[in-house]
N, C-alpha and C positions, 0 to 999 in steps of 0.2 A: 775751503773751496768745495764745491759740489761737483759730483761726477754724474753726468747724465748719459745713460745708455738708451739709444733710440731703437726700439724693437721694430716697429713698422707703422709708426703712428703719424707721420706727417704728410697730409695731402697738400707742396712748397708754393709775382703779381702779373696780375696783370703783372683749321687750320685748314673746289675739291681738286687740288693739284695732284696729278698722278705721277709726277716725276720722282724717281727714286733718288736717294742721297748720293752726292759726290763724297768721296773720302779723301782727306788731305793729310799726309803724314807730316807730323811736326815733332820736334824734339820735346822731351818732357820739361826741361828746365831752361835751356838756352835757345834764343831765336837764331835761325841760320839763314837769313835772307828770305827771298820768295819761297813760298811753300809749294813743293811738287804735289801733283794730284794723281791718285790712282783710282781705278774703277771699283765701285762697290760690287760685291758678289752676292749671289743668292744661295751659295753653298759654301761651307767653311773650308773646302778642300781646294778651291781654285786659287791660282796665282794672280796677284795684282797685275793689271794690264797698263799700258802707257796711258797718258792723260786722255780722257774721253768722258762723255756723259751718256748715261743710259736712262731709259724710261721704264718704270715698273708699273704695271696696272695694280689697282687696289687688291686684286685677287692674288697678287704675288706676295703679299705680306703673309707671314712675317719675312722681313729681310734678315738673312743670317749671314754675318760677315766672317771673314777668315779667323778672327779672334774667337768665334763662337758666340759673339754678342747677337742677340735676337731683338728685333724691333717690330712690335706689333701695334698697328695703328687702327683704331676703330672710329669711323666718322659718326658723329652724333647729329640728331635732327635739330637740336637747339642747344643753347647754353645750358649747362647743368643747373638744375634747381637744388637748393640746399634746404635743410631743416623741413622735411627729410630730404636726403639725397635722391634725386630722380634723374635717371639717364635714359635717353631714347636712342639706342644704337640703330644705325642704318644698314648694317651688314647682315641682317637676317637672324640675329640672336637677341636674346633678352638681356636686360641689365644683369640679372642674376648669373646667367651663363657667362657673360663677359667678365664679371668680377670674380667668378669662381674658377676660371681657367687656370690661374696660377695661385690659387688661395694658399696652397701648401707652402709656397715659397715665402709668403709673408709671415709664416710661423718660425722662420729661421732668423734668429736674432743677428744683428750686426756683430761682426767680430769684435773682440775686446779692444782693438786698436782704434775703433771709430766711436767718437762721442759727439753728441749734439745737444745744444741748449738754447732755450729761447727766453729764459728768465733772467733775473739779475745775478745769477750765480756765475762763477768762473768754471773753467773746464781744466782737467789735467789728464795726462796719459803717460804711460811708461814707454820709453824708447831704450831698449836694452836695460841697463841698470840706472839710467837717468830718468828723472821725473820732469816732464814738460808741463808747464802750467800757463794758461792764458789769463789775462787780466785786463781790466779797463779802469780808468780813473777820469774824473771830471763829470760835468753835467751836460750842458748844451754842446760844448766843445771839449774834447778830451783826448785821451791817449789809449790805444789798445796795444797789447804786447804779449810776448811769450818769454818765460824764463826757463832755464835749464838748471835744475838743482838749486833754485833760488837766485841764480845769476842771470842778468839781463841778456837775452838772446836776440830779441827783435822788438821794435816799437814803431808806431805810426800814429800821427795826429789826425783825427777825423771828427766830423760832426756826428754826435751820438744820437741814437734814437731816443725819443722822449719817454717811451713806456716799455722798452724791452732791451735786452742785452744786445750789444753790437756783435758779440762773439757767437757765431752760429755753429762752427765745427772746429774741433782740434783733433787731428788724427795723424797716424803714422802709417807708412807702408814702405817696404824694403828699408833703405837707410834714410828715407825722407820724412819730413814732418810737414803738415798742412794746417793752415789756419784760414778759416773763412769768416769774413766779417760782413755786417750789413751797415752801410753808411746811410745817414739821413740827409737827403738832398732836397732842394727846392728850385722851382722855376718860377720867376716872376714875370708876368705879362700885364703891365699896368697895375690895376688893383687886384687882378686875379693871381693868386699864388697857389701853386701845386706842390705838395710835399710827397715824397716817395722814397723807398729804400733802393739802394744800389748795392749789389753783392760784389765782393772782391775776394778771390782765392789767392793765397800766397803759398808757394811751395818752397820750403827752405828759406823763407823770408823774401822771395822774389814774386812780385805781382804778375800773374798771368795776363791781367788786363794791360799792364804796361809793356810786357814782353811781346804780346801778339796783337796789340791794338784792339782789344775787346772793350766794348762799352760796359759790359758786366759779365761776371762769372759767379755761379751760385750752385747750391745743392751738391757740394762735394760729398762723395762716399767712395768706398771701394766696392766693386762688383766682381765676385770671384777672385777677390784679393788684389784687383788691379784698379788704378785710379780712374774715377769717372766724375765729370761735372758738366753743367750746361754753360755755354758761352753765348754772348750776343755781339754780333758784328754787323755793321751797316744795317742796323734795325732788324736783323733776322737772328733767330736762335737755333743753335745746333748743339751737338754733344761732343765732348772729348772723352775718349776711352783709351787708356793705356798708350798715350802719345799719338793717337790717331783722331783727327777731327772729322766729324760727320755732319755736314750742313743739312739740317732738316727744314730750314726756311719757315719755322714757326714765327708768327708775329709776336706772340707772347705766351708765357706759361705762368699761371698764378703761383706765387710763392711768397713766403714771409707774411702770409695773411694771419690775422689773429681773430679770436672769437669765432663767430659763425663763418667768416670768410676763410678760416683755416681749414674748412672742409674741402677746399679745392687745392690745398697744398699738396705737393708730392708726398707719397708714402713710400718708405724705403725699408729694405731688409737686406740680408746678407748678399743675395745674388740678383736683386731686382729693384726697380723703381717704377712706380705707377704714377701718372700725372695727367693733368688736363692741359690742352693747348689749343690755340686756334691759328689758322692760316687763311688769310682773307676773311671771308664771312663764315668759314667752316670750322666748327669745333670738333675736337678729337679727344678720346681717351686713349692713352698710349701706355704700353708696358715694355720696358727695356730690361733685358737681363741675360744671364748665362744660365741655362736650365740643364738639368741632369748632369751637372758638373761633378767631376771626381773630387773637387775640393769642397763640395757642398756639405 
């Protein structure tokens, strides 16, 4: 088995609404009925308020939440060009200034509990004294799973991608283990057939898609040691961070791209993720992270 440590290499598929995000508190592992809503804050010291919605002007970014998570959104004049990468920010800064703002953060490798792979190899990680390993078998249809010290821990039958590993992440945090897979799906409309990847995150073997009604979940990592991933619900994408969901209402975020399209995949590091997204006809470059953290 091969072990892949992702340093900060992945830009993860297929945004000008000025509304700031609602934040919804949700348990990490078990659903608990309708999700209560709390107000997002612009400083990390404020106490969450009763359910309400606020509007933040673009100049209000970055949004800084109680957890210390910062969300910085940069509107772009057009879709990013690749080979070479060309970005046209609309907020009065250059491409270089935008990408250099947190350049030092991308030099901080992911912690050793976070592993990422896109090839045909399998992933493994230590959880205490136990070795967890992810595997898949089959061709067009097959099985993905996790073993602990060689004993079966979890398995699921899926449609396998034709040219890449379905196993995207195997990681641990606290006493939990996380598996992210990319399923290969298709939609048929007469003679028109569309193929695409669908991400699914499992925490301790439980699918967050099934627990919370997500259409997709992807790009799991830890930020400042706490769990982070994207989710898609009702056609809109938001983020989940340490048990709190933040609806950002993006229509899509490029991820799981290969070859030249991989230039638009998210790139990740210990305390940050940078990614492209669009909302309506507006494209964005976004960086989310916990900066100047004592755990950095």
